[in-house]
N, C-alpha and C positions, 0 to 999 in steps of 0.2 A: 606670832612674830617674836623673833629673838633679837637680843642685843649682843653684839660681838665687840669685845675690847680689842683694838688693833694697835700694834706698835709699828709705826711707819718709818722706813728709811728712805728719804727722798734722795734724788740725784744718784741713784744706784746704777750699776752697769747694766742691769736688766730689770724687767718687770717680773715679779714672781711672788709666790706665797711660800713661806718657809715652815709653816706649821705652827703649833702652839708652843709657847715657852713654858717654863716651870711655874710662872705666875698665872697662866691661863690666857695670856694675850696672844692673839694671832699676829705673827711676824710677817710683814708685807714690805716688799721693796718696789719702788717705782722710779723710773728714769726722770720723771717730771720734777722740776724745781718747786720748792714750797713758796711760790709767789702767785698772787692773784687767784688762789684756789686751785691751781693746776694740779698739785699733788693730791689734794682731796678728791678732785674729779677723777684722776687716774686710779686712785685706790678704789673708789666706788665702782668704776667701770671694770676693774680687775676682779673685784668681789662678785659683781653681777655675772660676769662671764664664768668664773669658777663655780658659782652656785647654780648656774643655769637659769637665772632669773632675768626678767627685763630690768633695765636700769632704774625704772621708777619704783621698784621694790627694794632698793638699797638706798638708805638715807643716812647722812651724817647727822647725829643728834647731839654730839658733845665733842669738844676738843678741836675745833676748826683751826686754831693756831698752835696746836700742841702736837708732839710726835705720838702721843697716846690719844687715840680717838675712840669713840663709840659709834658704831653703825648699827642701825636697825635694819633687819632683813626680813623678807616675807616668808620665812620658814620657821618651824620649831627648832630650838637649839640643837637637839639631837640630830635632826635631818641636816642642818647646816654643817655640823661637825663631820657627819658621814660624807657629805658631798665634797668637803674640803680634804677628805682623806686623812683626817687628823689622827685617829686612833687613840687620842687622849681626850678625856672629857674636859672641856673648858671650865676653869674655875669661875665662881661668881654666878651660878645659875639664877640667883634671885634677881639679878639685874646688874647694871653697870657699877663700877667702883669709883 
């Protein structure tokens, strides 16, 4: 299992994954508003689809009310990065920051 640091932009014009930034956080945009957990659910669903995983294998573990979140996914970190098409190795392999 890997932990991915995700920087979320809610209320975006589209849902999408923009790759890893220089700090190693995955940049994600969702149309959902950050109310009642809608943006968190949208990010989890987007990650599950992009990684080819069932939704139950993507869980928010930190940052429910923050733009920077940590999600645990049911893949090794290298496999998750490859499936996301990152091409950059995410920072913080030892765990969340």
